[in-house]
LUMNU-169739 format. One record per residue (C-alpha): residue in one letter; x, y, z. Coordinates in steps of 0.25 Angstrom, whole numbers, padded with zeros to 4 digits, always signed. Layout:
<atoms>
AXYZ
...
</atoms>
This chain:
<atoms>
M+0000+0000+0000
R+0005+0014-0003
L-0003+0024+0006
G+0009+0031+0012
Q+0005+0046+0014
F-0010+0043+0013
V-0022+0052+0011
M-0035+0048+0018
E-0049+0052+0015
S-0061+0049+0024
G-0075+0049+0020
G-0083+0044+0032
A-0086+0030+0026
Q-0072+0029+0019
V-0058+0032+0021
R-0048+0033+0009
V-0033+0033+0011
W-0023+0034+0000
G-0009+0035-0003
E+0000+0037-0015
T-0006+0024-0022
D-0015+0017-0013
V-0029+0019-0007
L-0036+0013+0005
V-0051+0015+0008
V-0058+0012+0021
S-0073+0010+0024
A-0082+0002+0033
P-0093-0003+0025
L-0100-0010+0037
P-0097-0011+0052
G-0086-0021+0054
V-0081-0020+0040
L-0070-0011+0035
R-0066-0009+0020
V-0052-0006+0016
R-0051-0004+0001
L-0037-0004-0003
A-0032+0001-0017
P-0017-0001-0018
Q-0012+0007-0031
A-0025+0015-0031
R-0018+0026-0038
A-0013+0018-0050
N-0026+0009-0050
G-0037+0020-0051
L-0038+0034-0057
G-0046+0039-0045
F-0035+0038-0034
P-0036+0040-0023
R-0051+0037-0024
L-0055+0022-0027
S-0066+0019-0037
E-0079+0013-0031
K-0078-0002-0030
R-0089-0012-0033
S-0090-0023-0024
F-0097-0037-0028
A-0096-0041-0014
L-0102-0030-0005
R-0117-0029-0003
P-0122-0018-0011
D-0130-0012+0001
L-0119-0009+0011
P-0123+0002+0020
E-0115+0015+0021
A-0101+0012+0026
E-0097+0015+0040
R-0091+0029+0044
L-0076+0028+0046
S-0067+0035+0056
V-0052+0039+0053
Q-0041+0041+0063
E-0026+0044+0060
D-0015+0040+0070
G-0001+0041+0064
E+0001+0032+0053
T-0012+0025+0056
M-0026+0029+0051
R-0038+0022+0057
V-0051+0021+0049
G-0063+0015+0057
G-0077+0011+0053
G-0086+0000+0056
G-0079-0004+0068
L-0066-0007+0061
T-0054+0002+0060
L-0043+0002+0049
H-0029+0006+0053
L-0022+0011+0041
N-0007+0014+0041
R-0006+0027+0033
V+0009+0023+0029
S+0008+0009+0025
G-0006+0007+0022
A-0007-0005+0031
W-0020-0006+0038
R-0028-0015+0048
V-0042-0016+0053
T-0046-0017+0067
E-0059-0018+0075
N-0063-0013+0089
P-0076-0019+0093
D-0075-0018+0108
G-0068-0004+0107
K-0056-0008+0115
Q-0045-0014+0106
D-0044-0014+0091
R-0043-0028+0085
E-0036-0030+0071
L-0044-0037+0060
T-0035-0035+0048
S-0021-0030+0045
V-0017-0026+0031
P-0002-0023+0031
D-0001-0022+0016
W-0010-0019+0003
N-0004-0015-0010
G-0006-0017-0025
D-0001-0015-0039
A-0002-0003-0048
P-0009-0007-0062
T+0004-0005-0069
A+0010-0016-0061
R-0002-0025-0063
P+0000-0037-0072
A-0010-0041-0083
L-0022-0049-0080
D-0016-0063-0082
A-0019-0073-0072
E-0008-0083-0076
R+0004-0074-0078
F+0002-0062-0069
N+0000-0059-0054
L-0014-0051-0053
R-0012-0046-0039
R-0014-0031-0038
S-0019-0027-0024
R-0014-0034-0012
L-0018-0035+0003
S-0011-0041+0014
V-0018-0044+0027
D-0012-0049+0040
A-0015-0063+0043
P-0013-0066+0057
D-0009-0080+0062
G-0020-0089+0065
A-0031-0080+0057
A-0040-0089+0048
Y-0045-0084+0035
L-0059-0089+0031
G-0067-0087+0019
F-0062-0081+0006
G-0073-0087-0003
E-0073-0101-0009
R-0060-0108-0005
V-0055-0122-0003
G-0047-0126+0009
P-0049-0124+0024
L-0058-0112+0029
D-0046-0105+0034
K-0039-0100+0021
R-0026-0095+0028
G-0014-0100+0020
M-0022-0100+0007
H-0020-0092-0006
L-0034-0089-0012
T-0038-0083-0025
F-0051-0075-0027
W-0054-0078-0042
N-0067-0086-0044
T-0064-0099-0051
D-0072-0110-0058
C-0064-0121-0052
Y-0068-0136-0055
P-0064-0144-0048
H-0059-0136-0036
H-0050-0143-0026
T-0047-0142-0012
D-0036-0132-0015
T-0042-0124-0027
D-0042-0109-0027
P-0049-0101-0031
L-0063-0106-0032
Y-0077-0099-0036
I-0079-0089-0025
S-0070-0078-0021
V-0073-0070-0008
P-0061-0063-0003
F-0067-0062+0011
T-0061-0069+0023
T-0064-0070+0038
V-0052-0070+0046
V-0053-0078+0059
Q-0042-0076+0070
G-0046-0082+0083
E-0060-0079+0087
R-0061-0067+0078
A-0063-0064+0064
H-0063-0053+0053
G-0065-0053+0038
I-0057-0048+0026
F-0064-0046+0013
V-0057-0041+0001
D-0068-0036-0009
E-0060-0038-0022
T-0066-0046-0034
W-0053-0046-0041
R-0045-0058-0042
M-0038-0059-0028
T-0030-0069-0020
A-0029-0070-0005
D-0016-0076+0002
V-0021-0080+0015
A-0009-0081+0023
R-0002-0091+0014
T+0009-0083+0008
N+0011-0074+0020
P+0005-0081+0032
R+0002-0068+0039
A-0005-0061+0027
L-0018-0062+0020
E-0015-0057+0006
F-0025-0052-0004
A-0021-0049-0019
S-0031-0044-0028
A-0030-0041-0043
G-0038-0029-0041
P-0033-0015-0037
E-0040-0014-0023
L-0042-0023-0011
D-0055-0020-0005
V-0054-0025+0009
Y-0065-0027+0020
I-0062-0030+0034
L-0074-0037+0042
A-0074-0037+0057
G-0078-0050+0065
P-0076-0054+0076
R-0082-0068+0072
P-0082-0074+0058
A-0097-0073+0058
D-0096-0058+0060
V-0086-0057+0048
L-0096-0064+0039
R-0107-0055+0043
R-0099-0043+0040
Y-0095-0049+0027
A-0110-0051+0024
D-0113-0037+0028
L-0103-0032+0018
T-0106-0042+0006
G-0120-0046+0008
Y-0128-0057+0014
S-0133-0070+0007
P-0148-0070+0003
M-0156-0080+0010
P-0157-0093+0002
P-0170-0100-0001
L-0172-0112+0007
W-0173-0122-0005
A-0158-0118-0008
L-0154-0124+0005
G-0160-0138+0001
A-0154-0149-0007
A-0150-0146-0021
Q-0146-0155-0033
S-0137-0151-0044
R-0128-0157-0055
W-0121-0152-0068
G-0128-0162-0076
Y-0143-0160-0074
R-0148-0156-0087
T-0163-0156-0088
A-0175-0154-0080
D-0177-0170-0080
D-0163-0171-0073
L-0168-0162-0062
R-0181-0169-0061
A-0173-0182-0059
V-0165-0176-0048
I-0177-0170-0041
A-0184-0183-0042
G-0171-0190-0037
Y-0171-0182-0024
R-0186-0183-0022
E-0187-0198-0024
R-0176-0200-0014
D-0181-0190-0003
L-0169-0181-0005
P-0171-0167-0002
L-0169-0157-0014
D-0172-0142-0016
S-0165-0139-0029
V-0159-0144-0041
Y-0148-0136-0048
I-0146-0136-0063
D-0133-0134-0071
I-0130-0128-0084
E-0137-0139-0092
Y-0151-0132-0090
M-0146-0120-0099
D-0147-0120-0114
A-0133-0122-0120
F-0127-0116-0107
K-0134-0103-0110
V-0137-0096-0097
W-0151-0092-0094
T-0157-0102-0104
V-0163-0116-0101
N-0161-0129-0109
R-0175-0132-0113
S-0172-0146-0117
G-0168-0149-0102
F-0177-0139-0096
P-0189-0137-0105
D-0197-0130-0094
L-0188-0124-0083
K-0199-0117-0076
A-0208-0130-0076
F-0196-0138-0070
V-0193-0128-0059
K-0208-0129-0055
E-0207-0144-0056
A-0195-0145-0047
A-0201-0135-0037
K-0212-0145-0035
E-0202-0154-0030
G-0196-0143-0021
V-0184-0141-0030
K-0178-0128-0036
L-0170-0127-0048
V-0157-0120-0048
P-0150-0118-0062
I-0136-0114-0064
I-0132-0100-0071
D-0118-0097-0077
P-0114-0083-0081
G-0108-0088-0094
I-0117-0084-0106
K-0117-0091-0119
A-0112-0082-0130
E-0122-0086-0140
P-0129-0077-0150
G-0144-0076-0148
Y-0143-0081-0133
D-0151-0070-0126
V-0142-0069-0113
Y-0129-0068-0122
E-0135-0058-0131
E-0140-0049-0119
A-0127-0050-0113
L-0120-0046-0125
K-0129-0035-0129
N-0129-0028-0115
D-0114-0030-0113
Y-0115-0039-0101
L-0103-0048-0103
I-0089-0048-0098
R-0079-0044-0109
T-0064-0047-0112
A-0054-0036-0109
R-0055-0032-0124
G-0069-0030-0123
D-0075-0042-0130
V-0086-0050-0123
L-0079-0061-0116
V-0082-0075-0121
G-0079-0088-0114
E-0084-0102-0111
V-0092-0107-0099
W-0103-0117-0101
P-0108-0109-0113
D-0097-0107-0124
P-0095-0096-0128
A-0099-0088-0115
V-0099-0074-0111
F-0100-0068-0096
P-0109-0058-0090
D-0103-0046-0083
F-0110-0047-0070
T-0102-0036-0064
R-0112-0026-0070
P-0125-0024-0064
E-0133-0024-0078
V-0127-0038-0081
V-0132-0043-0067
A-0146-0037-0070
W-0146-0044-0083
W-0142-0058-0078
A-0152-0056-0067
A-0163-0054-0077
H-0160-0068-0083
H-0164-0075-0070
K-0178-0073-0075
L-0176-0086-0082
F-0175-0093-0069
T-0185-0086-0061
D-0196-0088-0072
A-0193-0103-0070
G-0194-0102-0055
I-0179-0105-0052
Q-0175-0099-0039
G-0160-0101-0039
Q-0148-0103-0047
W-0133-0107-0048
N-0123-0097-0053
D-0111-0104-0059
M-0099-0102-0067
N-0099-0088-0062
E-0084-0086-0058
P-0086-0084-0070
A-0081-0097-0076
C-0076-0097-0090
F-0070-0109-0097
S-0063-0102-0109
L-0063-0089-0116
A-0065-0086-0130
Q-0055-0075-0129
P-0044-0083-0122
R-0038-0076-0110
E-0031-0081-0098
T-0040-0083-0086
E-0039-0087-0072
G-0048-0099-0071
K-0060-0102-0079
T-0065-0088-0080
L-0064-0075-0088
P-0051-0068-0090
Y-0046-0057-0080
D-0047-0046-0090
A-0062-0049-0094
L-0070-0037-0092
H-0083-0035-0083
G-0086-0021-0088
A-0073-0013-0084
H-0069-0024-0074
S-0060-0035-0076
H-0063-0050-0073
L-0051-0050-0064
E-0060-0041-0055
M-0074-0046-0058
H-0072-0061-0059
N-0074-0064-0044
A-0086-0056-0043
Y-0093-0062-0055
A-0102-0071-0048
N-0108-0061-0039
P-0116-0052-0048
M-0120-0065-0056
S-0126-0070-0043
Q-0132-0056-0040
A-0139-0056-0054
S-0145-0070-0050
R-0151-0065-0037
A-0156-0052-0044
G-0163-0060-0055
Y-0170-0068-0044
A-0174-0056-0036
K-0180-0050-0049
Y-0187-0062-0054
S-0190-0070-0042
P-0190-0060-0030
Q-0199-0070-0022
I-0187-0080-0020
R-0174-0081-0014
P-0165-0085-0026
W-0154-0096-0024
I-0141-0092-0031
I-0128-0100-0030
S-0115-0095-0036
R-0102-0103-0039
A-0094-0090-0039
G-0094-0078-0031
Y-0087-0066-0024
A-0089-0059-0011
G-0104-0055-0010
I-0109-0067-0018
Q-0117-0071-0006
R-0127-0060-0009
H-0130-0066-0022
A-0128-0081-0021
T-0123-0093-0013
V-0111-0101-0018
W-0106-0115-0019
T-0092-0120-0020
G-0092-0123-0035
D-0088-0136-0042
N-0083-0145-0031
A-0080-0160-0032
A-0086-0173-0027
T-0075-0176-0017
W-0073-0177-0002
S-0063-0166-0002
H-0073-0157-0009
L-0084-0161+0001
A-0074-0157+0012
L-0070-0144+0005
S-0084-0139+0004
L-0086-0136+0019
P-0074-0126+0020
M-0077-0120+0006
I-0092-0117+0010
G-0087-0113+0024
G-0077-0103+0018
L-0088-0098+0008
G-0097-0095+0020
L-0085-0088+0027
S-0084-0080+0015
G-0098-0074+0016
I-0105-0084+0008
P-0115-0091+0017
F-0122-0100+0007
A-0111-0109+0001
S-0111-0123-0003
A-0104-0134-0011
D-0109-0144-0021
V-0113-0157-0013
G-0107-0170-0019
G-0097-0162-0027
F-0098-0156-0041
G-0087-0163-0048
G-0083-0178-0048
D-0091-0190-0043
T-0096-0190-0029
T-0099-0202-0020
G-0111-0206-0011
E-0103-0204+0001
L-0097-0191-0003
L-0111-0186-0007
A-0117-0190+0006
R-0106-0183+0014
W-0107-0171+0006
Y-0122-0170+0008
Q-0120-0171+0023
A-0109-0160+0022
A-0118-0151+0014
V-0129-0151+0025
G-0125-0137+0028
Y-0121-0132+0015
A-0128-0119+0012
F-0135-0126+0000
L-0134-0141-0004
R-0132-0144-0019
N-0127-0157-0024
H-0120-0154-0037
S-0112-0161-0047
A-0105-0160-0061
Q-0109-0168-0073
G-0101-0180-0076
T-0100-0183-0061
A-0108-0194-0054
D-0122-0190-0050
Q-0123-0186-0036
E-0138-0184-0033
P-0140-0189-0018
W-0145-0203-0022
R-0134-0206-0033
F-0126-0215-0023
G-0137-0223-0017
E-0138-0227-0003
P-0133-0224+0008
Y-0129-0211+0001
T-0143-0206-0003
S-0149-0208+0011
I-0137-0201+0017
I-0138-0189+0008
R-0153-0189+0010
A-0151-0188+0025
A-0141-0176+0023
L-0151-0169+0014
E-0162-0171+0024
L-0152-0165+0035
R-0150-0153+0026
Y-0165-0151+0025
R-0167-0153+0040
L-0156-0142+0042
L-0163-0132+0033
P-0169-0123+0044
H-0155-0122+0050
L-0149-0119+0036
Y-0160-0110+0032
T-0158-0102+0045
L-0143-0101+0042
A-0146-0096+0028
Y-0154-0085+0034
G-0143-0082+0044
A-0133-0082+0032
S-0141-0071+0025
R-0140-0062+0037
T-0127-0065+0044
G-0118-0070+0032
L-0115-0083+0040
P-0114-0095+0031
I-0123-0108+0032
L-0111-0117+0032
R-0102-0112+0043
P-0087-0116+0045
L-0084-0118+0060
A-0075-0106+0060
L-0087-0096+0058
H-0092-0099+0072
H-0079-0104+0078
A-0068-0094+0073
G-0059-0096+0085
D-0058-0111+0084
E-0047-0116+0075
D-0053-0130+0074
A-0066-0124+0069
L-0059-0116+0059
R-0052-0128+0053
A-0065-0137+0054
D-0069-0135+0039
S-0075-0149+0038
Q-0088-0146+0046
Y-0097-0133+0047
L-0107-0126+0055
L-0122-0124+0051
G-0124-0111+0059
Q-0116-0111+0072
G-0121-0124+0078
L-0122-0135+0068
M-0109-0142+0065
V-0109-0150+0052
A-0097-0160+0051
P-0099-0169+0038
V-0090-0180+0034
M-0082-0177+0022
A-0073-0188+0020
A-0075-0201+0012
G-0078-0214+0021
H-0078-0206+0034
S-0088-0209+0045
K-0082-0200+0056
R-0077-0186+0056
Q-0070-0176+0066
V-0079-0164+0069
Y-0074-0151+0076
L-0084-0145+0086
P-0081-0131+0090
A-0084-0125+0104
G-0097-0128+0109
R-0106-0141+0111
W-0109-0149+0099
A-0120-0160+0098
S-0119-0171+0088
V-0132-0170+0079
F-0127-0179+0067
N-0137-0178+0056
L-0146-0169+0065
A-0151-0182+0070
E-0141-0189+0078
F-0138-0182+0091
G-0126-0186+0098
A-0114-0181+0106
I-0112-0167+0111
H-0098-0162+0110
D-0091-0150+0116
G-0082-0142+0107
P-0072-0138+0103
A-0069-0153+0099
Y-0067-0163+0088
V-0077-0174+0088
T-0078-0186+0079
A-0091-0188+0072
D-0096-0201+0067
A-0102-0199+0054
P-0106-0211+0045
L-0111-0207+0031
H-0125-0204+0036
T-0120-0194+0047
L-0118-0179+0046
P-0111-0175+0059
L-0118-0162+0065
Y-0116-0155+0078
L-0125-0145+0085
K-0119-0134+0094
A-0125-0132+0108
G-0133-0119+0108
E-0138-0122+0093
A-0152-0126+0088
L-0155-0130+0074
P-0168-0129+0066
L-0170-0141+0058
T-0182-0147+0050
E-0186-0159+0042
A-0180-0164+0029
T-0189-0161+0017
A-0188-0164+0002
H-0186-0150-0001
T-0187-0136+0006
T-0200-0128+0006
Q-0199-0116+0015
A-0191-0112+0027
R-0202-0113+0037
W-0200-0127+0043
E-0213-0134+0048
R-0204-0143+0057
V-0191-0138+0064
T-0182-0146+0073
W-0173-0138+0081
L-0160-0145+0085
A-0154-0138+0097
H-0141-0141+0105
L-0142-0135+0119
G-0131-0126+0123
E-0127-0120+0137
T-0137-0108+0135
G-0147-0116+0126
F-0148-0115+0110
V-0152-0106+0099
G-0158-0110+0085
H-0162-0101+0073
L-0172-0104+0062
Y-0176-0095+0050
E-0188-0098+0042
D-0195-0092+0030
A-0201-0096+0017
G-0188-0102+0012
D-0188-0092+0000
G-0192-0078-0004
P-0190-0066+0006
V-0182-0069+0018
G-0190-0067+0031
G-0196-0078+0040
R-0195-0082+0054
F-0182-0083+0062
T-0183-0092+0075
R-0173-0093+0086
L-0174-0106+0095
V-0168-0102+0108
G-0166-0112+0120
D-0161-0105+0132
R-0154-0114+0143
E-0154-0111+0157
G-0149-0122+0167
G-0158-0134+0164
T-0169-0127+0156
L-0170-0124+0141
S-0180-0114+0136
I-0183-0114+0121
R-0189-0103+0114
R-0191-0099+0099
E-0189-0085+0095
T-0194-0081+0081
E-0194-0068+0072
G-0199-0065+0059
E-0211-0072+0051
A-0221-0079+0061
A-0230-0086+0051
L-0221-0098+0049
P-0227-0113+0049
E-0229-0119+0062
Q-0217-0127+0065
R-0215-0140+0072
E-0203-0139+0080
V-0194-0149+0087
L-0182-0146+0095
H-0171-0155+0098
I-0161-0151+0109
I-0148-0158+0111
G-0139-0157+0124
L-0150-0157+0135
E-0150-0165+0148
P-0162-0174+0151
I-0175-0166+0150
R-0183-0163+0163
E-0194-0154+0156
V-0199-0148+0143
H-0209-0137+0142
G-0216-0132+0130
A-0213-0143+0120
A-0223-0152+0113
S-0215-0164+0117
F-0200-0168+0120
S-0191-0180+0121
Y-0177-0181+0126
E-0166-0191+0123
D-0151-0192+0123
G-0149-0177+0126
V-0159-0172+0115
L-0172-0165+0118
R-0182-0166+0107
L-0194-0156+0109
T-0206-0155+0100
L-0210-0140+0100
P-0225-0136+0100
A-0231-0126+0090
R-0229-0112+0094
W-0220-0116+0105
E-0214-0104+0113
E-0204-0110+0124
I-0199-0124+0127
T-0192-0127+0141
V-0183-0138+0143
T-0177-0142+0157
W-0168-0154+0159
V-0160-0161+0170
E-0147-0154+0173
</atoms>
């Protein structure tokens, strides 16, 4: 950095500092969030020096409130800029800076220290050639204290803690990926830094190709290197990882509430070609009493791979088929790719060409490549008019009654180019043009406005529904528009095991709804692998069995018994958990916390929890510990601090363990190890063939009594449409040998009368129960049948 003898300008909500060549701008967009926009070599990079041009962000929510006001103090070589509860300490000579917080008003606590930031002048910048030149232009070095863990960074393989890894932010169509592949499909330059019991966040809002060296080359430094002229850095206060995620969601937006049906079972395959194929799939599920809520259809439904068309030989009446499937409780989810077939007379291509909606080469010609359509051209989604045009094409789906879709190949993927250029991966060349911006800058952001267009299309043509949109690629902020999955995985035990830290890492990157293809996309799965994968996926945000053409069929019944029955039991367990999963989804749309949670989210100071990436939490209190190795019937499970009751398959109530501890779980093929933490209560229901509405006529609460009692939560509504239903808290207050149970509700009152049952684990022999319709007690479990309109239940026991 080159501030040297600097000049400072304060405008209330912004402080700008500049020296001979560099500019630094400070603001506080939200409480607990400080933005430091760094522009090394700004004099050479822009004509407006020392002012910086307005920057468009694809990550930030568009309705951010007015920024916090800043205070400025000068003390010798140090300038302090305070706002939002954080303070930037800037060395006026070196340009080094650090951020502190002072939540208790006593002593500053350092969150982040940046000893160095610098960049190259444009004349020193090499040509845009990935193979022969180093593209780094702007660099940032952040101190990486010993023992600090770095979580998140988007879609990554490897352990949850990325310390010691070198990461590339460049969305890549990678098939097949492996346990050491980098990069993958989703780039989110946001990390939660965990040090002891405390956490803070670092978000670098740059869509340019970028790398992060996470204390690998220099074990004391986290180093970002961007191909762009700036580094736009946000520091987010904690103190817990959950607080960091909430602040990140405040900054970049919350995920919309999904429809209930999207949380049910889904079946997909690249190879279903016709409506008859899908009819056979649905019948296969129904004939075998397997729950199913949706079927996904790949590229074969299109006419010659032309987007926004339907192959009439395979789907002579798409609308009629959607209605037919709906009678079986099944939704249709078609794929959409961004590549447009360059075919004269094809209306989508002609419209795009006429209105200049397409990405161009550096010479100004329309860029022509190959994806599934060949030749193919690509919409420039970075422009609002193109987003609106793409949104309007969703009327094809809404007119047919379709309520969700699958956005694929949107890295964007491109197999070859008509105008050969060197590219990095199967995509467009660095110097392709999105308006006045290069692909090097816009590549990582490409999927965000594409999915934004999808959401806008459904909002316009089907405003009465909650659209379900999943996307293979994405950048920070994608959670506002779509959920994601981990792309083209493989039918191997290693990929099953890999799915948990990958989904967990996406959740810690601010994407609360993430999943992986059950059974594996590429290669041939086996009955045992498929069964164990369905068990592991009980807590995936959504559950989709998906495979590639040319691989072995992997519908749940393909491997016969005992596997069909074991998969059925896993699906029924998923459907029993739907009240809990739906409540977690409601919470995710308001807190930013993911459905599937790594243990580190709630046990940040526990190093064993940080490393336990073969198990996960659903909420704070339900531990899921699947078996993910061939032929194994036992596994080791780590239980953090607290008391944990064995509730295998949510049916077998066994030993109670005091954590922190490692325990061995007996888990033959039909068994999924589950543990419920003391103080927690889960809402469950009965398994059904498909979902209907999130107003469950029968609710079974499973509670584990803690020292002070227990608390459970349940959100209910229509399962689709406007969000706004009833939120229930089940509270059990324990005092001595007495437990008082009550229900607190808010919101909609006109829900169906429920039949409720309450199972309580961890009780001594019962003396009396008042207020229940009936009860029984056996082996430490009290089973209560609750009367209609009950108000309070009192339980006393022998101490």
